[in-house]
N, C-alpha and C positions, 0 to 999 in steps of 0.2 A: 546292430550291436550295441550303438555307441549308447543310443536311450537311455537304455538300461540299466538298473545297475551293476556294479561289478558281480555281486555276489550272484543276481541270477542270471546272472549271463557265465560264473564259474558250474553255477548246479546245473543249466543248460549242456555247458559241455562235458561234464561227469557222467551228465544220460546217453550223451552220445558217443560219448568213447565205453560205455559199457555195452550200449548197440552194439556196436562195431567190432567189440570182441569177440560178443556173440556172434557175428556173424563170419569173425576170421575163425573160431573155433567151423563151424561148418562150410567154410569153405576150404577147394583144391587149387591146388597148380598153381600157375598166373594170379588166379584171382587170391588164392592164402598171402603173394608175399604184394599185391597190390595193400592186403586187405589190412595187412602187415602196418605196412608204411602210412597205411593212414592214419591206423590208432596212432603210430606216432609221432605223427604230425598233429596229430589233436593233441595229446600228451605234452609236448609243447606248448601250443596256447593255453594251455590250461594253468603251466608252469609259469606262463606270464603275466597270467590273469592275476593268480594267486600273486606273484611279485607287485604289481601294481596293485594290488588290495591292500599288499603288507607295507607299503611303500608311499601310499596316497598322500599322505599328511610333507611328506618331503618332496613328493614330488611336486603337490602344490606349491611350496613356499620356494620351489626351484623356476615356477613358472612364474608366480609373481617378481621376483629379483629379474629374470628371464624381460619380461613386459616392461619394468621399468629400468631397466638398460637400454629399450629400445625407444622409448619416449624423449621425442626432443625436448632438448633446455628450458624451461618456461622464462621469460625476460619479462621482468616487469616494468 
């Protein structure tokens, strides 16, 4: 999923969640609890992707600082 935009990933997860919710409504017994757990996990993935989308600039700035901290000092 990393090669696609964050927006495409969010849209895909939303579609999968909707499908799984429909499947969950039709399931019974053990399958019902398994489907409910799957939906909850997908919702967590969605929340994480949305957070990354909303904080992209801060994450990029933090990564840039970390990369600079990791570089050895250049001597002239």
